[in-house]
Backbone as JSON Lines, residues from 0, in Angstrom:
{"i":0,"aa":"X","n":[12.43,-13.36,18.43],"ca":[11.49,-12.54,17.78],"c":[12.15,-13.18,16.31]}
{"i":1,"aa":"X","n":[11.05,-13.19,15.48],"ca":[11.79,-13.0,13.9],"c":[11.26,-11.44,13.6]}
{"i":2,"aa":"X","n":[12.15,-11.6,12.4],"ca":[12.16,-10.42,11.55],"c":[11.03,-9.64,11.19]}
{"i":3,"aa":"X","n":[9.73,-10.61,10.24],"ca":[8.68,-10.21,10.17],"c":[7.82,-9.53,11.71]}
{"i":4,"aa":"X","n":[7.89,-10.16,12.69],"ca":[7.21,-9.95,13.75],"c":[7.75,-8.6,14.87]}
{"i":5,"aa":"X","n":[8.8,-8.39,14.82],"ca":[9.13,-7.22,14.77],"c":[9.1,-6.18,13.91]}
{"i":6,"aa":"X","n":[8.91,-6.3,12.61],"ca":[8.32,-5.03,11.91],"c":[7.06,-5.1,11.86]}
{"i":7,"aa":"X","n":[6.54,-5.86,12.23],"ca":[5.18,-5.78,12.64],"c":[4.84,-5.14,13.49]}
{"i":8,"aa":"X","n":[5.36,-5.22,14.52],"ca":[5.58,-4.8,15.78],"c":[5.74,-3.19,15.82]}
{"i":9,"aa":"X","n":[6.66,-2.69,15.19],"ca":[7.34,-1.37,14.62],"c":[6.71,-0.56,14.19]}
{"i":10,"aa":"X","n":[5.49,-1.5,12.56],"ca":[4.41,-0.52,12.06],"c":[3.2,-0.52,12.99]}
{"i":11,"aa":"X","n":[2.83,-1.25,13.71],"ca":[1.75,-0.95,15.0],"c":[2.77,-0.07,15.48]}
{"i":12,"aa":"X","n":[3.27,0.42,16.16],"ca":[3.54,1.41,17.02],"c":[3.53,3.08,16.05]}
{"i":13,"aa":"X","n":[3.98,3.15,14.93],"ca":[4.49,3.85,14.41],"c":[3.44,4.57,13.33]}
{"i":14,"aa":"X","n":[2.33,3.67,12.67],"ca":[1.75,3.59,11.73],"c":[0.49,3.37,12.45]}
{"i":15,"aa":"X","n":[0.5,2.46,12.96],"ca":[-1.31,2.55,13.48],"c":[-1.95,0.89,13.76]}
{"i":16,"aa":"X","n":[-2.58,0.29,14.61],"ca":[-3.45,-1.01,14.46],"c":[-4.68,0.1,15.27]}
{"i":17,"aa":"X","n":[-5.76,-0.32,14.52],"ca":[-7.44,-0.01,15.05],"c":[-7.5,-0.54,15.85]}
{"i":18,"aa":"X","n":[-8.14,0.07,17.0],"ca":[-8.86,-0.01,18.07],"c":[-9.76,1.0,18.22]}
{"i":19,"aa":"X","n":[-10.62,0.17,19.14],"ca":[-12.07,1.02,19.43],"c":[-11.28,2.25,20.67]}
{"i":20,"aa":"X","n":[-11.52,3.87,19.65],"ca":[-11.2,4.74,20.49],"c":[-10.04,5.19,20.52]}
{"i":21,"aa":"X","n":[-8.97,4.53,19.79],"ca":[-7.77,4.97,19.89],"c":[-7.02,6.16,19.19]}
{"i":22,"aa":"X","n":[-6.36,7.03,20.02],"ca":[-5.67,8.43,19.54],"c":[-4.87,7.67,18.11]}
{"i":23,"aa":"X","n":[-5.23,8.66,16.52],"ca":[-4.15,8.34,15.4],"c":[-2.41,7.76,16.49]}
{"i":24,"aa":"X","n":[-2.03,7.11,15.71],"ca":[-0.36,7.32,15.65],"c":[0.3,8.53,15.36]}
{"i":25,"aa":"X","n":[1.69,8.77,15.95],"ca":[2.19,9.82,15.75],"c":[2.12,10.57,14.16]}
{"i":26,"aa":"X","n":[2.84,9.62,13.62],"ca":[3.01,9.65,12.14],"c":[1.54,10.71,11.55]}
{"i":27,"aa":"X","n":[0.36,9.97,11.78],"ca":[-0.63,10.39,11.17],"c":[-1.14,11.37,11.71]}
{"i":28,"aa":"X","n":[-0.57,12.01,13.16],"ca":[-0.95,13.32,13.37],"c":[0.14,14.04,12.97]}
{"i":29,"aa":"X","n":[1.46,14.13,12.63],"ca":[2.02,14.65,11.88],"c":[1.5,15.33,10.58]}
{"i":30,"aa":"X","n":[1.36,13.88,9.73],"ca":[0.66,14.52,8.35],"c":[-0.37,15.38,8.41]}
{"i":31,"aa":"X","n":[-1.27,15.0,9.47],"ca":[-2.6,15.47,9.55],"c":[-2.4,17.15,9.64]}
{"i":32,"aa":"X","n":[-2.0,17.06,10.75],"ca":[-1.68,18.32,11.34],"c":[-1.05,19.91,10.21]}
{"i":33,"aa":"X","n":[-0.18,19.02,9.97],"ca":[0.55,19.61,8.4],"c":[-0.36,20.24,7.52]}
{"i":34,"aa":"X","n":[-1.26,19.36,7.11],"ca":[-1.94,19.09,6.38],"c":[-3.52,20.4,6.43]}
{"i":35,"aa":"X","n":[-3.85,20.25,7.64],"ca":[-5.05,21.05,8.24],"c":[-6.47,19.72,8.09]}
{"i":36,"aa":"X","n":[-6.4,18.73,8.37],"ca":[-7.44,17.44,8.54],"c":[-7.39,16.74,9.68]}
{"i":37,"aa":"X","n":[-8.28,16.38,10.13],"ca":[-8.73,15.17,11.14],"c":[-7.57,14.13,11.19]}
{"i":38,"aa":"X","n":[-6.95,14.16,12.02],"ca":[-6.05,12.7,11.68],"c":[-6.77,11.68,12.01]}
{"i":39,"aa":"X","n":[-7.97,11.34,12.88],"ca":[-8.46,9.88,12.33],"c":[-9.19,9.69,11.25]}
{"i":40,"aa":"X","n":[-9.23,10.95,10.69],"ca":[-9.36,10.43,9.25],"c":[-8.58,10.0,7.72]}
{"i":41,"aa":"X","n":[-7.49,10.73,8.16],"ca":[-5.96,9.92,7.46],"c":[-5.95,8.67,8.15]}
{"i":42,"aa":"X","n":[-6.07,8.57,9.51],"ca":[-5.71,7.14,9.51],"c":[-6.9,6.05,9.24]}
{"i":43,"aa":"X","n":[-8.35,6.51,8.98],"ca":[-9.05,5.44,8.7],"c":[-8.69,5.66,6.96]}
{"i":44,"aa":"X","n":[-8.72,6.53,6.36],"ca":[-8.05,6.15,4.77],"c":[-7.11,5.18,4.47]}
{"i":45,"aa":"X","n":[-5.85,5.33,5.54],"ca":[-4.77,4.17,5.61],"c":[-5.56,3.25,6.12]}
{"i":46,"aa":"X","n":[-6.56,2.62,7.05],"ca":[-7.06,1.95,7.04],"c":[-7.52,0.91,6.09]}
{"i":47,"aa":"X","n":[-8.26,1.58,5.25],"ca":[-8.73,1.19,4.33],"c":[-8.16,0.91,2.9]}
{"i":48,"aa":"X","n":[-7.47,1.81,3.03],"ca":[-6.23,1.5,1.94],"c":[-4.85,0.66,1.77]}
{"i":49,"aa":"X","n":[-4.98,0.45,3.17],"ca":[-3.28,-0.58,2.95],"c":[-3.43,-1.34,4.54]}
{"i":50,"aa":"X","n":[-5.18,-1.53,5.18],"ca":[-5.09,-2.45,6.11],"c":[-4.54,-3.8,5.89]}
{"i":51,"aa":"X","n":[-3.85,-4.53,6.52],"ca":[-4.02,-6.14,7.08],"c":[-3.72,-6.55,8.49]}
{"i":52,"aa":"X","n":[-4.48,-8.05,8.02],"ca":[-4.43,-8.36,10.1],"c":[-2.88,-8.83,10.23]}
{"i":53,"aa":"X","n":[-2.29,-8.35,11.25],"ca":[-1.58,-8.76,11.51],"c":[-1.45,-8.87,13.57]}
{"i":54,"aa":"X","n":[-1.33,-10.41,13.26],"ca":[-2.07,-10.83,14.88],"c":[-2.94,-10.36,15.38]}
{"i":55,"aa":"X","n":[-4.05,-10.54,14.62],"ca":[-5.25,-10.56,15.14],"c":[-6.14,-9.19,15.17]}
{"i":56,"aa":"X","n":[-4.49,-8.08,14.44],"ca":[-5.2,-6.71,14.76],"c":[-5.23,-5.93,13.06]}
{"i":57,"aa":"X","n":[-5.77,-5.17,12.71],"ca":[-6.33,-4.43,11.47],"c":[-4.76,-3.2,11.67]}
{"i":58,"aa":"X","n":[-4.23,-3.54,10.71],"ca":[-2.74,-2.6,10.77],"c":[-2.55,-1.9,9.15]}
{"i":59,"aa":"X","n":[-2.45,-0.34,9.01],"ca":[-2.1,-0.13,7.81],"c":[-0.55,-0.52,7.45]}
{"i":60,"aa":"X","n":[-0.37,-1.03,6.43],"ca":[1.37,-1.81,6.22],"c":[1.81,-0.65,5.32]}
{"i":61,"aa":"X","n":[2.7,-0.07,5.38],"ca":[3.53,1.17,5.08],"c":[3.97,0.58,3.64]}
{"i":62,"aa":"X","n":[4.48,-0.91,3.36],"ca":[4.92,-1.31,2.09],"c":[3.85,-2.15,1.15]}
{"i":63,"aa":"X","n":[2.75,-1.82,0.68],"ca":[1.75,-1.94,0.46],"c":[1.88,-1.4,-1.1]}
{"i":64,"aa":"X","n":[1.41,-2.43,-1.75],"ca":[1.52,-1.97,-3.28],"c":[0.13,-2.94,-3.98]}
{"i":65,"aa":"X","n":[-0.76,-1.97,-4.6],"ca":[-1.84,-2.76,-5.57],"c":[-1.56,-2.59,-7.08]}
{"i":66,"aa":"X","n":[-1.63,-3.79,-7.41],"ca":[-1.39,-3.54,-9.28],"c":[-2.04,-4.38,-9.96]}
{"i":67,"aa":"X","n":[-3.01,-3.4,-10.41],"ca":[-4.11,-3.71,-11.49],"c":[-4.91,-4.58,-10.74]}
{"i":68,"aa":"X","n":[-5.71,-4.35,-9.57],"ca":[-6.57,-4.59,-8.55],"c":[-5.55,-5.77,-7.73]}
{"i":69,"aa":"X","n":[-4.67,-5.84,-7.78],"ca":[-4.32,-7.13,-6.75],"c":[-3.07,-6.53,-5.85]}
{"i":70,"aa":"X","n":[-3.42,-6.46,-4.53],"ca":[-2.87,-6.19,-3.29],"c":[-1.51,-7.17,-3.01]}
{"i":71,"aa":"X","n":[-0.45,-6.4,-3.14],"ca":[1.04,-7.29,-2.38],"c":[1.2,-6.63,-1.56]}
{"i":72,"aa":"X","n":[1.56,-7.02,-0.83],"ca":[2.54,-6.37,1.15],"c":[4.16,-7.06,0.63]}
{"i":73,"aa":"X","n":[4.86,-6.74,1.43],"ca":[6.39,-6.72,1.2],"c":[6.61,-6.56,2.58]}
{"i":74,"aa":"X","n":[7.74,-6.84,3.13],"ca":[8.04,-7.24,4.5],"c":[9.04,-6.07,5.15]}
{"i":75,"aa":"X","n":[9.59,-5.32,4.07],"ca":[10.29,-4.34,3.66],"c":[10.25,-3.12,2.97]}
{"i":76,"aa":"X","n":[11.07,-1.94,3.06],"ca":[10.68,-1.05,2.31],"c":[11.66,-1.34,0.56]}
{"i":77,"aa":"X","n":[12.14,-1.72,1.21],"ca":[13.13,-2.73,-0.45],"c":[12.53,-3.34,-1.19]}
{"i":78,"aa":"X","n":[11.88,-4.27,-0.25],"ca":[11.71,-5.55,-0.87],"c":[10.18,-4.96,-2.03]}
{"i":79,"aa":"X","n":[9.72,-3.75,-1.61],"ca":[8.38,-3.2,-1.96],"c":[9.15,-2.64,-2.99]}
{"i":80,"aa":"X","n":[9.99,-1.71,-3.29],"ca":[10.32,-0.92,-4.28],"c":[10.27,-1.82,-5.43]}
{"i":81,"aa":"X","n":[11.53,-2.79,-5.34],"ca":[11.96,-3.99,-6.29],"c":[10.54,-4.24,-6.92]}
{"i":82,"aa":"X","n":[9.45,-4.98,-5.68],"ca":[8.44,-4.83,-6.23],"c":[7.49,-4.07,-7.19]}
{"i":83,"aa":"X","n":[7.58,-2.83,-6.63],"ca":[7.44,-1.57,-7.48],"c":[7.99,-1.65,-8.86]}
{"i":84,"aa":"X","n":[9.03,-1.74,-8.96],"ca":[9.62,-1.67,-10.72],"c":[9.56,-2.46,-10.85]}
{"i":85,"aa":"X","n":[9.18,-3.36,-10.4],"ca":[8.74,-4.73,-11.46],"c":[7.63,-4.71,-12.24]}
{"i":86,"aa":"X","n":[6.79,-4.0,-11.07],"ca":[5.43,-3.91,-11.57],"c":[5.65,-2.94,-12.71]}
{"i":87,"aa":"X","n":[6.28,-1.78,-12.85],"ca":[6.24,-0.5,-13.85],"c":[6.38,-1.08,-14.9]}
{"i":88,"aa":"X","n":[7.38,-2.71,-15.15],"ca":[7.61,-2.92,-16.22],"c":[6.34,-3.59,-17.08]}
{"i":89,"aa":"X","n":[5.61,-3.88,-16.16],"ca":[4.28,-4.51,-16.95],"c":[2.93,-4.04,-17.15]}
{"i":90,"aa":"X","n":[2.96,-2.5,-15.87],"ca":[1.66,-2.74,-15.79],"c":[1.42,-1.08,-16.15]}
{"i":91,"aa":"X","n":[0.54,-0.36,-16.78],"ca":[0.55,1.0,-17.0],"c":[0.78,1.81,-15.37]}
{"i":92,"aa":"X","n":[1.36,2.68,-15.15],"ca":[0.98,3.38,-13.87],"c":[0.23,3.88,-13.07]}
{"i":93,"aa":"X","n":[-0.9,4.03,-13.94],"ca":[-1.91,4.39,-13.48],"c":[-2.98,3.3,-13.28]}
{"i":94,"aa":"X","n":[-2.39,2.06,-13.11],"ca":[-2.88,0.31,-12.4],"c":[-2.04,0.65,-11.03]}
{"i":95,"aa":"X","n":[-1.12,1.12,-10.93],"ca":[-0.68,1.06,-9.79],"c":[-0.67,2.24,-8.01]}
{"i":96,"aa":"X","n":[-0.73,2.13,-7.05],"ca":[-0.88,2.49,-6.3],"c":[0.17,2.03,-5.15]}
{"i":97,"aa":"X","n":[0.35,2.96,-4.29],"ca":[1.55,2.09,-3.18],"c":[1.55,3.3,-2.06]}
{"i":98,"aa":"X","n":[2.17,2.3,-1.04],"ca":[2.16,3.09,0.39],"c":[0.95,2.68,1.1]}
{"i":99,"aa":"X","n":[1.03,3.55,2.52],"ca":[0.41,3.63,3.41],"c":[-1.42,4.39,2.86]}
{"i":100,"aa":"X","n":[-1.06,5.13,1.92],"ca":[-2.36,5.95,1.39],"c":[-2.27,5.51,-0.21]}
{"i":101,"aa":"X","n":[-2.18,4.71,-0.24],"ca":[-2.13,3.28,-1.65],"c":[-2.33,4.79,-2.55]}
{"i":102,"aa":"X","n":[-1.35,5.64,-3.08],"ca":[-1.04,6.77,-3.93],"c":[-1.3,6.43,-5.08]}
{"i":103,"aa":"X","n":[-2.4,6.46,-6.23],"ca":[-1.99,6.33,-7.58],"c":[-0.6,7.01,-8.45]}
{"i":104,"aa":"X","n":[0.17,6.23,-8.68],"ca":[1.58,6.61,-9.83],"c":[1.19,7.28,-11.13]}
{"i":105,"aa":"X","n":[-0.05,6.97,-11.56],"ca":[0.02,7.49,-12.91],"c":[-0.69,8.58,-12.65]}
{"i":106,"aa":"X","n":[-2.03,9.54,-11.49],"ca":[-2.55,9.9,-11.51],"c":[-1.44,11.44,-10.79]}
{"i":107,"aa":"X","n":[-0.86,10.75,-10.12],"ca":[0.06,11.83,-8.81],"c":[1.2,12.19,-9.51]}
{"i":108,"aa":"X","n":[1.86,12.01,-10.68],"ca":[3.19,11.73,-10.87],"c":[4.15,13.05,-10.44]}
{"i":109,"aa":"X","n":[3.21,14.31,-10.23],"ca":[3.8,15.08,-9.81],"c":[4.07,15.37,-8.2]}
{"i":110,"aa":"X","n":[3.65,14.27,-7.5],"ca":[4.15,14.53,-6.44],"c":[4.9,13.4,-5.54]}
{"i":111,"aa":"X","n":[5.68,12.46,-6.84],"ca":[6.85,12.3,-6.75],"c":[8.25,12.72,-7.11]}
{"i":112,"aa":"X","n":[9.09,12.13,-6.79],"ca":[10.7,12.18,-7.77],"c":[10.99,10.58,-8.36]}
{"i":113,"aa":"X","n":[10.68,10.17,-7.5],"ca":[10.92,8.87,-7.51],"c":[10.05,7.32,-7.07]}
{"i":114,"aa":"X","n":[9.47,6.96,-7.99],"ca":[7.86,6.21,-7.53],"c":[8.36,5.35,-6.76]}
{"i":115,"aa":"X","n":[9.67,5.06,-6.36],"ca":[10.18,4.18,-4.3],"c":[9.75,5.33,-3.57]}
{"i":116,"aa":"X","n":[9.62,6.85,-3.59],"ca":[9.79,7.35,-2.57],"c":[8.57,7.28,-1.92]}
{"i":117,"aa":"X","n":[7.36,6.9,-3.17],"ca":[5.86,6.56,-2.5],"c":[5.83,5.73,-1.31]}
{"i":118,"aa":"X","n":[6.7,4.77,-1.36],"ca":[6.81,3.62,0.18],"c":[7.83,4.42,1.2]}
{"i":119,"aa":"X","n":[7.93,5.39,1.32],"ca":[8.82,6.4,2.37],"c":[7.04,6.33,3.27]}
{"i":120,"aa":"X","n":[6.93,5.55,4.2],"ca":[5.51,6.13,5.37],"c":[5.34,7.59,5.2]}
{"i":121,"aa":"X","n":[6.13,8.16,5.52],"ca":[5.88,9.6,6.09],"c":[5.36,10.25,5.16]}
{"i":122,"aa":"X","n":[6.29,10.55,4.43],"ca":[6.01,10.67,2.81],"c":[4.67,10.73,1.95]}
{"i":123,"aa":"X","n":[4.03,9.47,2.34],"ca":[3.17,8.61,1.83],"c":[1.48,9.45,2.57]}
{"i":124,"aa":"X","n":[2.28,9.37,3.84],"ca":[1.43,9.66,4.57],"c":[0.75,11.61,4.17]}
{"i":125,"aa":"X","n":[2.17,12.73,4.01],"ca":[2.12,13.55,4.08],"c":[1.13,13.77,2.77]}
{"i":126,"aa":"X","n":[1.71,12.86,1.34],"ca":[0.25,12.64,0.08],"c":[-0.63,12.75,0.26]}
{"i":127,"aa":"X","n":[-1.53,11.33,1.21],"ca":[-2.31,11.4,1.44],"c":[-3.04,12.57,2.02]}
{"i":128,"aa":"X","n":[-2.88,12.95,3.4],"ca":[-3.37,14.08,3.65],"c":[-3.54,15.0,2.75]}
{"i":129,"aa":"X","n":[-2.7,15.52,1.68],"ca":[-2.8,16.76,1.1],"c":[-3.88,16.58,-0.22]}
{"i":130,"aa":"X","n":[-3.57,15.14,-0.45],"ca":[-5.36,15.01,-1.6],"c":[-6.66,15.28,-0.7]}
{"i":131,"aa":"X","n":[-6.82,14.14,0.91],"ca":[-7.77,14.49,1.08],"c":[-8.38,15.66,1.28]}
{"i":132,"aa":"X","n":[-7.42,16.91,1.94],"ca":[-7.48,18.54,2.09],"c":[-7.8,19.15,0.43]}
{"i":133,"aa":"X","n":[-7.44,18.41,-0.18],"ca":[-7.78,18.99,-1.71],"c":[-9.04,18.85,-2.42]}
{"i":134,"aa":"X","n":[-9.64,17.96,-1.88],"ca":[-10.94,17.0,-1.97],"c":[-11.9,17.84,-0.86]}
{"i":135,"aa":"X","n":[-11.94,18.34,0.13],"ca":[-12.64,18.83,0.81],"c":[-13.14,20.09,0.73]}
{"i":136,"aa":"X","n":[-13.79,19.97,0.87],"ca":[-15.06,21.71,0.61],"c":[-15.46,21.98,1.89]}
{"i":137,"aa":"X","n":[-14.89,23.18,2.63],"ca":[-15.05,23.96,3.97],"c":[-16.96,23.35,3.97]}
{"i":138,"aa":"X","n":[-17.07,22.93,5.34],"ca":[-18.27,22.73,5.82],"c":[-18.66,21.58,5.77]}
{"i":139,"aa":"X","n":[-18.29,20.76,4.79],"ca":[-18.57,19.47,4.5],"c":[-18.01,18.59,5.41]}
{"i":140,"aa":"X","n":[-18.9,18.02,5.02],"ca":[-18.47,16.35,5.71],"c":[-17.4,15.45,5.18]}
{"i":141,"aa":"X","n":[-16.14,15.48,6.32],"ca":[-15.02,15.01,6.02],"c":[-15.14,13.55,5.23]}
{"i":142,"aa":"X","n":[-16.41,12.88,5.71],"ca":[-16.24,11.71,4.51],"c":[-16.62,11.97,3.23]}
{"i":143,"aa":"X","n":[-17.42,12.65,2.57],"ca":[-17.78,12.73,1.83],"c":[-16.12,13.09,0.45]}
{"i":144,"aa":"X","n":[-15.69,14.04,1.49],"ca":[-13.44,14.39,0.73],"c":[-13.54,12.64,1.01]}
{"i":145,"aa":"X","n":[-13.35,12.04,1.62],"ca":[-12.96,10.56,1.54],"c":[-12.9,9.48,0.06]}
{"i":146,"aa":"X","n":[-14.8,9.92,0.06],"ca":[-15.24,8.87,-1.09],"c":[-14.4,9.71,-2.35]}
{"i":147,"aa":"X","n":[-14.28,11.2,-2.59],"ca":[-13.75,12.32,-3.37],"c":[-11.86,11.36,-3.35]}
{"i":148,"aa":"X","n":[-11.52,11.19,-2.47],"ca":[-10.29,10.76,-2.44],"c":[-9.88,9.64,-2.86]}
{"i":149,"aa":"X","n":[-11.02,8.52,-2.98],"ca":[-11.22,7.22,-3.54],"c":[-11.59,7.62,-5.08]}
{"i":150,"aa":"X","n":[-11.97,7.92,-5.66],"ca":[-12.88,8.7,-7.18],"c":[-13.54,10.62,-7.38]}
{"i":151,"aa":"X","n":[-12.53,11.07,-7.71],"ca":[-13.04,12.42,-7.37],"c":[-14.17,12.44,-8.73]}
{"i":152,"aa":"X","n":[-14.71,11.54,-9.13],"ca":[-15.9,11.78,-9.82],"c":[-17.36,11.1,-9.18]}
{"i":153,"aa":"X","n":[-17.29,10.75,-8.38],"ca":[-18.39,10.22,-7.48],"c":[-18.64,9.34,-7.7]}
{"i":154,"aa":"X","n":[-20.16,9.24,-7.16],"ca":[-20.59,7.86,-7.9],"c":[-20.95,7.43,-6.74]}
{"i":155,"aa":"X","n":[-20.94,5.51,-7.55],"ca":[-21.25,4.11,-6.33],"c":[-19.91,4.16,-5.53]}
{"i":156,"aa":"X","n":[-19.23,3.97,-6.27],"ca":[-17.89,4.01,-6.27],"c":[-17.1,4.31,-4.7]}
{"i":157,"aa":"X","n":[-17.4,5.8,-5.1],"ca":[-16.98,7.15,-3.95],"c":[-18.14,6.17,-2.91]}
{"i":158,"aa":"X","n":[-19.05,6.18,-2.97],"ca":[-20.21,5.9,-2.02],"c":[-19.64,4.49,-1.29]}
{"i":159,"aa":"X","n":[-19.21,3.88,-1.53],"ca":[-19.46,2.57,-1.29],"c":[-17.97,2.39,-0.09]}
{"i":160,"aa":"X","n":[-17.05,3.22,-0.78],"ca":[-15.76,3.81,-0.37],"c":[-15.81,4.49,0.9]}
{"i":161,"aa":"X","n":[-16.94,5.61,0.82],"ca":[-17.22,6.33,1.96],"c":[-17.46,5.04,3.28]}
{"i":162,"aa":"X","n":[-18.93,4.92,2.92],"ca":[-19.22,3.84,3.89],"c":[-17.97,2.96,4.3]}
{"i":163,"aa":"X","n":[-17.04,2.42,3.58],"ca":[-16.03,1.31,4.26],"c":[-14.91,2.37,5.12]}
{"i":164,"aa":"X","n":[-14.88,3.52,4.75],"ca":[-14.0,4.6,5.66],"c":[-14.75,4.62,6.69]}
{"i":165,"aa":"X","n":[-15.79,4.81,6.71],"ca":[-16.87,5.17,7.78],"c":[-17.02,4.5,8.7]}
{"i":166,"aa":"X","n":[-16.81,3.28,8.74],"ca":[-16.56,2.29,9.27],"c":[-15.44,2.11,10.28]}
{"i":167,"aa":"X","n":[-14.35,2.02,9.6],"ca":[-12.98,2.04,10.13],"c":[-13.18,3.56,11.16]}
{"i":168,"aa":"X","n":[-13.5,4.49,10.63],"ca":[-13.81,5.56,11.17],"c":[-14.23,5.35,12.61]}
{"i":169,"aa":"X","n":[-15.54,5.28,12.39],"ca":[-16.09,4.81,13.75],"c":[-15.2,4.16,15.07]}
{"i":170,"aa":"X","n":[-14.88,3.0,14.58],"ca":[-14.22,1.98,15.21],"c":[-13.14,2.68,16.56]}
{"i":171,"aa":"X","n":[-12.51,3.62,15.13],"ca":[-10.85,4.59,16.05],"c":[-11.46,5.48,16.51]}
{"i":172,"aa":"X","n":[-12.49,5.92,16.43],"ca":[-13.41,7.05,17.29],"c":[-13.85,6.65,18.43]}
{"i":173,"aa":"X","n":[-14.33,5.35,18.63],"ca":[-15.39,4.44,19.64],"c":[-17.24,4.94,19.7]}
{"i":174,"aa":"X","n":[-17.17,5.49,18.04],"ca":[-18.59,6.12,17.56],"c":[-19.19,4.66,17.18]}
{"i":175,"aa":"X","n":[-20.76,4.81,17.11],"ca":[-21.42,3.9,16.35],"c":[-21.28,4.32,15.31]}
{"i":176,"aa":"X","n":[-21.87,5.97,14.72],"ca":[-21.27,6.27,13.86],"c":[-21.11,7.83,12.98]}
{"i":177,"aa":"X","n":[-19.72,8.1,13.05],"ca":[-19.15,9.11,12.99],"c":[-19.8,10.61,12.57]}
{"i":178,"aa":"X","n":[-19.77,11.46,12.35],"ca":[-20.31,13.04,12.2],"c":[-19.33,13.61,11.82]}
{"i":179,"aa":"X","n":[-18.33,13.67,10.86],"ca":[-17.05,14.64,11.0],"c":[-17.24,15.48,9.44]}
{"i":180,"aa":"X","n":[-17.33,16.83,10.62],"ca":[-17.59,17.98,9.72],"c":[-16.69,19.01,9.48]}
{"i":181,"aa":"X","n":[-15.94,18.91,10.89],"ca":[-14.81,19.77,10.93],"c":[-13.79,19.22,11.77]}
{"i":182,"aa":"X","n":[-12.52,20.05,11.94],"ca":[-11.58,19.42,12.94],"c":[-11.97,19.84,14.37]}
{"i":183,"aa":"X","n":[-12.94,21.34,14.48],"ca":[-13.52,21.58,15.75],"c":[-14.5,20.17,16.48]}
{"i":184,"aa":"X","n":[-14.98,19.35,15.62],"ca":[-15.68,18.32,16.06],"c":[-14.92,16.69,16.65]}
{"i":185,"aa":"X","n":[-13.87,17.12,16.35],"ca":[-13.18,15.92,17.0],"c":[-12.47,16.11,18.44]}
{"i":186,"aa":"X","n":[-12.04,14.89,18.71],"ca":[-12.21,15.12,20.32],"c":[-10.19,15.74,20.59]}
């Protein structure tokens, strides 16, 4: 078994792969519970933000960067960290997103000590969950919070993002169209 295949299998186990009616992997459950958000929503956001096909399955990839609109995926955290450091030399931090939840370095500098901290999958998920929680208004559909996660100002970009996340969420929940209003509505 190659190193890349082994890494892909480990990523699927701990950080997930989208299948109908699937319970989010343990890392999502932990981060979501700590932030008080639905784990399927966090999982759907990670699929949207860092999802890539591995062995025919959509997998959130922990060592993903988006540099000025161009996704970059690395086999290891160390390689992604090197890529992140190089990107910071030539690209403003506000144009770089990192990790499972694609946390923006420029808009969230208070959430990490060193940029490569965002490549720790558990820390990245915890931050993503905190941001989602902060974007949620009590009694409101969680999908509205996902739109603000992507673009706090809202508008058409937030609406397109909500639509994409809702497709991931529906597949994960095994439903035709999700209606997530509170944690109580989740299985």
